[in-house]
N, C-alpha and C positions, 0 to 999 in steps of 0.2 A: 685279673686283666687292666682293671681299672689306673693301674700303674702307669700305662704309656698313655693315656689322655691326658694324663699333666705335663707330658714331653713338647706336647706341639703349643704353637701358640707364641711363642714369644721372639722377637728377634733380636739377635744378639748385632747385626748391622747398623742400626742406627746411631750416630754421635751427631747429637744435634752442634756440639762446637766444632766439626769439622765437616762440613757439608762441602763438597767441592761439586760446586751445580753444572760447571760445565761438563764434568764427567758424567756424572748421573743423566744428564741431558743427552749425551750421546748413547749412554747406556741405553736409556729407556726408547731411545729411538732406533736403536739394533731393534731390542724387543718386538717394538712395535711393526716394525719391517720384515721382522721373522714371522709376525703373525700373518701378516698381507701374504707373505709367500705360500706359507697353507691355505690361506681363502682364497689364494689365485692358482695356485699349480694341484692342488690336490682337484680329484675327479666329483665332482659333485652335481653332476649332470642326475637329475633326478628319473629318467627314464634308464639308466644304464646300470647292468648287472655289476658293475665295478663301482658302486657310491661309497666314496668315501675314502679309495685308495691313494693315499698320498705318491706323490711323486719321490723317488730316487734321487734325481738330481734335475738341474734344470738350469737352460733351455735343453742341454742335450739329453737322449735315451729318453724320448716323451710318452714311449708304453710302458715305459718299468716305474713299478711302485714296489718301494721297502714295506715290509709290514712293520718294524723299528720305527721308518718314519711316519707310517700311518699311528702309531703310540703315541707318538711324540705331539700329531696335529690334536690328537683327543684330549692330552692333557692341555693344550694352548688354549682348549675351547673357554675354559672358566677364568683365564688371564685375560682372553677378548674382552669378557662379557667385564670381567670388574674395570677395566680401563676404559670403557664404552667404545670396543671397536665393534663389538656388534651387543644385538639384541638377548638377550635371555633366553627368549624362545625359538631364535634363527640358530643360535648355537645350539642348543637342546634339541632341536630336529636334525642339526647336522651331527649329532653323537647318537642318536637314535636310527637314524639309517644308516650309520657307517655300521653300526653295532647287530644293525638286521644284516648286512651284508657280511658282515665277521661268523655271526651265527651258521649262515647257510655254505661259507665258503668250504673247498677241501679241507680236510687237515688228517694227521696222523695220528692216533691215541692222544687229540688234542692241539699238537704241533703243526704251526704254519709254516709254507715254503717260507723261505728269505724273501726272495722275487716272485711278482707274478703279472699280471697284465694289468693294468691301470682298470681297464674295460672291461676285462673278461674273467678277471681272478684266478685265470688259469696259469698253470705252475710256469716261471720262466725257463727256457731251457738249460739244464744243468745244475739247477738252485738245489740246496739243501734242504730239508726240514730244519728246522735251526730252533736251537732249543733258548740263546739269547735273545732273539730276533723276537720270538714268543712271550717270551721273558718282558721285553722291554714294552710291546704291545698290549700285554695283560696292565702292565703298571699305567700304562696312558689311560686305560679302560677303566682301572679303578679309581684314576681322579676323576675322570670325569662321571663316573657310576654318583661316589661323595658327594658331587657337587650336583647334579643333576637329578638324583634319587630318581625313583618311580623303575619306569621300564626301562631308564638305561641302565639303573643296578640290575633290575632282577638278568637283561641280558648278558653283562658284563658276567653276572654269577654263573650263566648258564656253560659262558665262552670257561670260566677259570674253573669249575669243577669237572667239566669234561678231560679235564689235561693230565694227562697221565705221566705222572712222572717217574715213576717206577720204570718208565718204558725207557727211560734215555739216563739209566742208571748200570754204568761198567761196575758191575758183583765182584769182579774180581779184584779189583784195584777199591772198589767202594768211593766211588766219585762220578761225576756226571762226563759221560762222550760229549768231546767240540763240536760233531756235526753226525751227520744222518742223510746220507741218500740210498732210496730204494734199492736201485743198481747197485750199489756196492757196499751197504752196510754201514756201519758205526765208524768213525774216525776220531783220531786225538783223546783227549782229556784235559778238563779243567783241572789241570794236577798243580795250579798255583792261582795267588789270587789277582785278580784281573776284573774285567767289569763285568763280573758272574757274579759279586755279592748279593745282590738282588734276588738269584734265584733261588738260593737257598730259604729266606725269609717265605718266598710267596711258595714252594714248596711243603716245606715247615707246615706252614700257615694253611693245608689245603684243607675243604671241608671231606674230601672225597679220595685221595689219594695222599694222603699227609707221609713225609719222609724222616721224621723226626729230625735227628743232629749230628748225626754220624759225620753224614757228609762235607756239612762244613768242618766237624771238630779234623776231617783230614786234611783238608786243604790246608785248614790253620795250622797243622801241626808242620806241615812241609813246607808252609811259608816261615814259620817262626825256625825251623833248620836250615833253612836254604837261601831265603830272601830277604835278610833283615841286613842291616848298614846304616850309614850315617856319610852323606857326599861330603868329602872333606878336599879343599881347594888351598891355594897360598891364599885369596882371597875372601873364601865363603865358605860354612861347614853348618849341616842341618843337623838336628835328632837325627837319633834310630828312629827308620822306618823300616814300614814291609813293602816292598817295592814287585813289578811287576817282569816281565820277561823282556819287554823291549822296551819300558819306561816313557811309555806313552801316555800321555794328559787324559786321555778320553776313557782310560781304566782307571780313572779316579774321580769319575765326575758322573759316568750312567747310572748306577746304581745310588750314587750319594745325591743327583736331584731330585729323587722319591723318598728317599730312606733317613727320616732326620738324625745323622748320626751326633749330631754335636753333644749331645747331654748323656747318652748313651755308652755303657762299655760293655764288652764280652766277658768271659768267662776268666780271660788269659789278660783282663783289665784294659786289652785293644780300643781304644779310642778311634774309628775308620775316618772321623771327620780330621780331628789332630794328623793321622797318618796322611792323611788325603793333602792338607797342608803343608808338611813337609818334602812328601813328593812335588809340590807346586814349587816350592823353594827349591831345590832339587834342579829344575827343569829351568827355572828362572837363571839359577847362580851357573848351571853349565852351560847355558847358550850365552852368558855372559863373561866366562871362560874362555870362549871358542870367539868373541866376537873379533879377533886378528886373522880368524879363517876366513867369515862369514858378513858381509856386508851389513844384514839384514840385522843379524844378532845385536850391532851397535844400540839399538834404538826399538827393537821388539823381542820377545819371545812367544814361546808356544810351541814346543815341538809334540806333534800326536800325528795320529793317521789322518793323512788328506791327501788331493792331487797332488802332484809336483811335475816340472817341466816334460818330463817322460813317463809318465803314467800315473798311478795312483799306491801308495804307501805307510805302512805304519812309521813312521818317524818317532825316535825317543832318545833319553836321555839316562846317562848316569843318572841314579844306580840303576843298573839293569844287567839283566844275565848275556840279552844278547840286543844292545841297540844297533840305529845308523840314525846317520841324518847327513845332508846335502845343501844346508843355508834354507829350507824351505819352511817357511812360517804358517800355522794354520790360527789367524786370529779368533775361530771360536776357544779354543782352547787357551787362550787368554782370558779371551772374557768370560767364559763360563767358571772361570778361576775366582770370580768375585766375591766369593763368600769364604775364599781361603785367604786370598792375598788381593786386600780391597788397593792397596795404594800403589803395588804392579800390575793390576789390571788396568787402574787408570791410567797409568805411564803407557801403557800400551795403545789404550783406545785412542789416547789422544795422537800420538803417533800414528795410525791405523787411519785416521783423520786427514790427515795431510796427503793420503796417498790414492789421486782421484780415481786412477785405473782398479783402484779396489773396491770402489764402491758400484751400488749400480741399483736398482729399483727395491730391491731386496735386501738394501745392507750389506755389507761386506761378503766378496766370494770367498770361495775357499781358502784361497790360499794366496801364497806369493813368494818371490824368491829373486831376490837382487843381486844375487851372482857371488862368488869367493875375490874375498879382496884381491889376492895375487889369481890370476887366471891361471897361472900353471899349477896351483895347487889344485884344480878340478876342471880342466881343460874341456869336460864332455860338459859342465854347467856353466860354466863361462860362454859355450858358445848358442845355447840357449835360453842365458839370461840379459839383463831383466823379463821374469816372467811374472804375468798376474793370471790364476784362475780363467775361465770362463763360466764356469757353470759356480752353481750354489748346490750343496749337498743336504737332504732332507734330516738327516740324523746329527748332522754339525749342527745348523740352523736349530734344530729342537732342542737340542742339548744346551745351544745358548741362552734361547727362551725362557724354558724354566729354571735353568740357575738363576738366571735375571728374576724372576718371578718369585722363586725364594728370598733373594737379595732385597727386594722393596716390601715384601707383606708374606714371607715364609708359606705363600699361597701353595704351591702343590706339595709342602712338606707337609704343612697341614690337614690335607684332604687326604693323604695317602695315607697318615699317620691314623686315622679315623678308623681305618679299615677293620672289621671285625678279621678276616683272617690274617689280615697283614701284624696285628698286634698278638695273633695268638704265635705267629710263625716268629718274633721276634722273645716271647716266651720262652717257645718249643727252644731257641738256639740261645738261652738262657742270657738274654742281655737285660742288665740292669742298669739304673740309673747312676750316673758317676757323680 
């Protein structure tokens, strides 16, 4: 398992000859504002049962915590220390006490409810027991554990070791179910490549309930057969890549913020970092190919899950099995792509900085929509635009911070890839150095 140790610690983003100081200043300012979001909106009341529960969104839904957002908060703590935004001792205290909360929280075979009450940790009405959100929580806990060591690492291991991955497997189809509610049972299936790549590594590397590599091989076989292609248009084209069901960018970011896929390939020689880069280029190209339809597409890009003028939806671009868009841009989607498409990210970032209504105390808000170029093209959206989101969303801010931290110093990648369970999982899944 020594092989994986050699994969961390190199930053491929540095180019001393081409430093865009203005864009990097905007980038790091966004990361620092995101760290402030977690520090000021998370429940850090020392006397609260729900200590460490991170807000799902702010300022709306004041009592709602997202387990995944809590994972991103935990992973943000090393960034705060390394950038002198918080002391090591204070950050370690926050990590320790948050993990104390998590150890004591209600769970089902180790899996947590997606949404809980921030103060009580009780299940939010109707919330599912979520495998992906538990996975993101665990990934953030691993990052914190590898940084702070000691009790933080011991507590993380308690949480990791009690996850019974077998509970969530559809034995008939040999894949993970997508959701579980005690009242309704299991639903859906992770039958395509999406944000869940992380789960196969964590499950295979488990010390207590390891799953082997067959789950990954099953979904990879489906993806190779049904989700492969290249984006082609009059103006742009990409290489062939494996795409997701709806073309949302977050699906090429969430696992990749933790696993350093840059220099490793699987049994089929798939490099998931390069795959994500091609998907990101397709998202950018698709946006530009549709700039005659929506105003924001002229200077901005980033189609992903976000708020929009009529609610919340997972927007996406071709290539996809089933995608939709309505002119809404999610800034996090392009900013968190900085490790794939730096110049295009900087292009978007400079434009976001000109939109005063998009900015607030915690950086860029979740999304905006300037409306259709021709009002008749989409009169429903035209009637409610220009529109700027009121909220920040925890997971969207979180993925932004983690990807910027990786751009800055490989911080999250280095910490996550040091973990013995992670190294074991990657080996079991037959990843190798490229």
